[in-house]
VEXLO-75000 format. One record per residue (C-alpha): x, y, z; residue in three letters. Coordinates in steps of 0.001 Angstrom, whole numbers, padded with zeros to 6 digits, always signed. Layout:
BEGIN
XYZALA;...
***
This chain:
BEGIN
-047480+055189-007935MET;-047021+057786-005183THR;-044003+060063-004994SER;-042870+058314-001777SER;-042833+054946-003572VAL;-040840+056412-006476LYS;-038257+057769-004054ILE;-038147+054376-002336THR;-037184+052677-005618PHE;-034297+055088-006110PHE;-033059+054836-002520ILE;-033294+051050-002695GLY;-031259+050838-005902ALA;-028499+053067-004529VAL;-028214+050892-001434PHE;-028131+047689-003482LEU;-024860+048949-004958ALA;-023587+050169-001596LEU;-024470+046838+000037GLY;-022040+045089-002283ILE;-019360+047783-002357TYR;-018813+048075+001404LEU;-018365+044389+002304PRO;-016895+042965-000883PHE;-015111+045622-002955PHE;-012050+045573-000617PRO;-012007+041786-001066LEU;-012106+042272-004854TRP;-009135+044646-004602LEU;-007215+042100-002524GLU;-007991+039354-005044SER;-006519+041582-007769ASN;-003155+041696-006019GLY;-003286+044877-003951PHE;-001808+044790-000448ASN;-003437+046253+002672LYS;-001682+049607+002410SER;-002710+049973-001229GLU;-006283+048977-000409ILE;-006390+051552+002384ALA;-005108+054200-000034PHE;-007607+053219-002726LEU;-010446+053437-000213LEU;-009339+056657+001491SER;-008377+058811-001519VAL;-011910+058821-002991PRO;-013232+059781+000433LEU;-010835+062716+000569LEU;-011792+063782-002954MET;-015424+063453-001924LYS;-014763+065910+000910VAL;-013408+068468-001538ILE;-016020+068141-004274PHE;-019187+066476-002986THR;-020422+069406-000840PRO;-020398+071545-003979PHE;-021818+068755-006146VAL;-024606+068394-003585THR;-025427+072083-003317THR;-025115+072488-007113MET;-028339+070492-007320VAL;-030004+073906-006955ALA;-028603+074850-010377TRP;-030710+072211-012131PHE;-034304+073002-013126PRO;-035344+069917-011121THR;-033600+067653-008636ARG;-034491+064642-010787ARG;-032200+065913-013536GLN;-029341+066083-011036ALA;-030093+062536-009867ALA;-030062+061269-013465LEU;-026725+062894-014243LEU;-025006+061806-011026TYR;-026264+058221-011260SER;-025181+057953-014908PHE;-021690+059260-014131LEU;-021410+056829-011198SER;-022281+053936-013491LEU;-019979+054952-016344ALA;-016944+055654-014175ILE;-017231+052518-012056PHE;-017714+050357-015166PHE;-014425+051711-016552SER;-012560+050464-013450ILE;-012674+046918-014784GLY;-010540+047822-017799PHE;-007467+049021-015893PHE;-005095+047468-013381ASP;-002594+050325-013013GLU;-002658+051618-009452PHE;-002561+055332-010342ALA;-005406+055043-012853ILE;-007555+053117-010369LEU;-006944+055781-007725VAL;-008212+058442-010125PHE;-011257+056475-011308LEU;-012361+055359-007852ILE;-011905+058903-006550ALA;-014115+060427-009243VAL;-016673+057639-008830TYR;-016807+058391-005108GLY;-017622+062054-005737ILE;-020772+061352-007746PHE;-021956+058218-005974PHE;-021598+059895-002577ALA;-023756+062772-003830ALA;-026615+060334-004489LEU;-027008+059623-000767LEU;-027739+063174+000518PRO;-029636+063857-002708LEU;-031921+060925-001962GLY;-032338+062144+001620ASP;-033343+065590+000341SER;-036177+063979-001640PHE;-037356+062224+001511ILE;-037198+065405+003609LEU;-039311+067203+000983THR;-041879+064430+001261GLU;-041857+064915+005040VAL;-042530+068629+004691ARG;-045083+068450+001861LEU;-046966+065253+002663HIS;-046116+064535+006316ASP;-044310+061359+005216ALA;-042430+059223+007727ASN;-038708+059736+007060PHE;-037711+056420+008628GLY;-040326+054374+006786ARG;-038964+055525+003416ILE;-035295+055476+004371ARG;-035451+051989+005884LEU;-035988+050496+002425TRP;-032423+051463+001675GLY;-031458+049265+004590SER;-033686+046446+003321VAL;-032018+046393-000086THR;-028620+046696+001596PHE;-029375+043460+003484ILE;-030569+041725+000333ILE;-027382+042634-001526SER;-025223+041517+001449ASN;-026755+038042+001467LEU;-027188+037519-002277VAL;-023738+038886-003183ALA;-022072+036820-000448GLY;-023788+033682-001749TYR;-022997+034384-005432LEU;-019351+035226-004806ILE;-018977+032065-002697GLN;-020733+029667-005089THR;-020692+031074-008628ARG;-017501+030977-010674GLU;-016863+034197-012599GLY;-019164+036403-010509ILE;-017403+039011-008426ASP;-018133+042294-006628ALA;-017200+044421-009642TYR;-019829+042849-011915LEU;-022539+042946-009254LEU;-021891+046591-008328ILE;-021994+047615-011998THR;-025373+045903-012440ALA;-026824+047664-009392MET;-025546+051063-010560LEU;-027374+050507-013847LEU;-030543+049777-011871LEU;-030049+053001-009898GLY;-029748+055041-013094PHE;-033016+053579-014397LEU;-034735+054221-011050ALA;-033775+057913-011224ALA;-036233+058322-014106PHE;-039060+057588-011640LEU;-038177+060331-009147LEU;-040812+063058-008586PRO;-040311+066600-009824VAL;-040549+069402-007278TYR;-040955+072757-008996HIS;-039390+075385-006758GLU;-039737+079091-007593PRO;-036645+080347-009385ALA;-036197+082998-006722SER;-035732+080309-004055SER;-032855+078587-005849ARG;-029211+079391-005332GLN;-027671+080477-008619GLN;-024032+081421-007978LYS;-021065+079415-006775GLY;-020204+082156-004266GLU;-023639+081755-002686ASN;-023155+078002-002398LEU;-019819+078472-000662LEU;-021279+081153+001590ARG;-024096+078807+002630SER;-021605+076084+003588LEU;-019455+078509+005563VAL;-022516+079903+007335THR;-023515+076411+008472CYS;-020030+075658+009753LEU;-019953+078907+011734LYS;-022902+077786+013853GLU;-021396+076342+017090PRO;-024299+074011+017852VAL;-024444+072672+014301PHE;-020669+072199+014283LEU;-020810+070286+017586ALA;-023486+067964+016193VAL;-021713+067167+012935ILE;-018307+066693+014593VAL;-019799+064198+017034SER;-021825+062418+014350ALA;-018870+062385+011948SER;-016532+060781+014479LEU;-019127+058136+015326LEU;-019748+057361+011664GLN;-015991+057332+010958ALA;-015445+054833+013781SER;-016878+052337+011248HIS;-013925+052979+008892ALA;-011942+049924+009974LEU;-014981+047675+009593LEU;-015871+049107+006175TYR;-012331+048851+004866GLY;-011057+045633+006422PHE;-013911+043943+008261GLY;-014541+041428+005476THR;-010814+040782+004970ILE;-010456+040258+008730ASP;-013358+037807+008918TRP;-012090+035862+005878VAL;-008683+035563+007556ALA;-010406+034291+010704ARG;-012034+031484+008687GLY;-015551+032725+007886TYR;-017136+032266+004437SER;-018367+035190+002322THR;-021951+033995+002860TYR;-021474+034105+006657GLU;-019857+037515+006297ILE;-022846+038679+004248GLY;-025035+037576+007156ALA;-022839+039555+009590PHE;-023433+042710+007579TRP;-027101+041928+007054ALA;-027985+041409+010729ILE;-026438+044758+011602GLY;-028509+046562+009025VAL;-031617+044633+010107LEU;-031262+046167+013563SER;-030877+049540+011823GLU;-034173+048931+009995ILE;-035975+048250+013261ILE;-034686+051546+014622LEU;-035715+053418+011463PHE;-039293+052161+011801THR;-039419+054155+015017GLN;-037857+057294+013496ALA;-040977+059458+013824LYS;-041345+058508+017487PHE;-037656+059146+018134LEU;-037756+062496+016320PHE;-040614+063596+018576ASN;-039385+062156+021890ARG;-035573+062339+021783MET;-033260+065245+021056SER;-030458+064839+018494PRO;-027941+064867+021368ALA;-029603+061918+023118VAL;-029620+059893+019892LEU;-025919+060646+019376LEU;-025091+059631+022958VAL;-026850+056285+022417LEU;-024826+055782+019235GLY;-021555+056619+020990GLY;-022112+054300+023936MET;-023047+051432+021618ALA;-019955+052102+019475ALA;-017600+051868+022466MET;-019071+048475+023366ILE;-019111+047203+019780ARG;-015540+048084+018844TRP;-014199+047142+022262GLY;-015516+043583+021867LEU;-014973+043099+018119HIS;-011587+041368+018347SER;-012639+039313+021388GLU;-015719+037674+019878ILE;-015535+034409+017894GLU;-018284+032201+016495GLY;-021029+032922+013984VAL;-023809+033389+016571ILE;-021653+035547+018811GLU;-020640+037866+015963ILE;-024243+038103+014765LEU;-025298+039231+018243LEU;-022548+041846+018395LEU;-023471+043161+014954GLN;-026948+044033+016238ILE;-025348+047090+017840LEU;-025066+048552+014329HIS;-028648+049718+014782GLY;-027319+052195+017329PHE;-023755+052874+016160THR;-024989+053842+012699PHE;-028781+054149+012952GLY;-029104+056312+016081ALA;-026223+058516+014937THR;-027727+058980+011474TYR;-031193+059773+012821LEU;-029722+062231+015314GLY;-028049+064170+012521MET;-031121+064143+010264GLN;-033366+065109+013169SER;-031206+068157+013830PHE;-031235+069258+010167ILE;-035005+068754+009873SER;-035654+070838+013011ALA;-033130+073629+012461GLU;-033146+074209+008668PHE;-035908+075064+006203ASP;-036330+073738+002663GLU;-033918+076276+001207LYS;-031225+075682+003820GLY;-031348+071878+003822THR;-029040+071292+000796PRO;-026296+073462+002326ALA;-026670+071730+005691ALA;-026435+068335+003987GLN;-023371+069563+002090GLY;-021667+070704+005294ALA;-022413+067339+006874MET;-020857+065555+003873VAL;-017772+067789+004134PHE;-017024+067119+007814ILE;-018034+063451+007863SER;-016193+062720+004608GLY;-012968+064317+005818LEU;-013135+062399+009092THR;-013921+059120+007334MET;-011067+059613+004832ALA;-008510+060195+007580ILE;-009634+057230+009667LEU;-009872+054955+006619THR;-006227+055609+005738TYR;-005203+055186+009376MET;-007171+051919+009490SER;-004930+050393+006838GLY;-001835+051204+008874ILE;-003373+050022+012152LEU;-004735+046814+010633PHE;-001377+046046+009029GLU;+000307+046317+012450ILE;-002299+045140+014952TYR;-004819+043087+012975GLY;-008173+042715+014739SER;-006849+044508+017817SER;-006962+047762+015827ALA;-010673+047916+016651PHE;-009751+049083+020168TYR;-008660+052341+018541PHE;-012177+052767+017126MET;-013599+052381+020622ALA;-011392+055292+021695LEU;-012612+057369+018727VAL;-016198+056721+019848SER;-015407+057995+023315LEU;-013858+061170+021882ILE;-016981+061653+019729ALA;-019096+062164+022838LEU;-017089+065196+024013LEU;-018648+067803+021634PRO;-022079+066848+022979LEU;-021187+068468+026297ILE;-021614+071796+024507PHE;-024884+070692+022935LEU;-026342+069408+026215LEU;-025380+072546+028152ALA;-028276+074922+029007PRO;-028980+077293+026138LYS;-028405+080996+026700ARG;-030479+083545+024826ARG;
***
């Protein structure tokens, strides 16, 4: 089994859990008696905690003798903490548990990407070909979870997410070991903080991550209340699973062309494509009815998420070496997590007041996201 295949198993398992959490965990919270404001708080607080801790958790990977050891620890903690959620119904305790879970689970995503980027550098692997399998398993979990929740009594999002987190922990044992010289590893917390600050002081890098973060955060309303909105509009959980799945399928198609896009398009162009698609998608979301019509609109996810994600990764791959990549990934997590946390909390308020019409606000956010790219597209001065 090649190292790329081992990484694929881990990435796939992580996205199996994520593919259930995003569409159906808010629905599970609603079924347990939480109102929209409480759901928004439960979803936004872990994102805010992730902003504070995950950049350091991500860069602290350099403290471990191997990255696989970090992946094993983080995946185990994700499993254990999420499993404990099912034993409590007090709001304050759930806030704490979900927040801590978010810190470690969120770290698995950039950690997995760092494995892929190492494969790109060492073995000329295709980033998109490996990463797209995360999207494939995301689709599978959308459809299967939607069907099981709709048709099987006693099966809910909590049980399914727990099972997938267990699978992710087992998959971490398969990850390859990259032995870096001790001299190339960061050893002190001050150095980790300094690396993050150095990244954020770079104007071009800051422009890229602000734009990408706003575009990714424009999905906050969909992630938090998209399923609840569609259920209220009369769609079944299986149909909703298909809505999520078709969007990620379009993302997969884009990822298969990642190497071509990396070579032919600048990060700024990819981000502009994502922003334009986001304005169209969120502007039409509340206007579209019918299963086929919504499926067609969801295809834009390939650009609103996929092009934005590839633009950010393309920039990091081109501008940072192996040693600098973890800090760059940590800075990206910091900015994008803070933006997502703020917009997630605001989404609860907006959805409570305006319902589906709140998606117009996300179209405005997408427009604002394009403004930092003016700096990036301006002629470079030596």
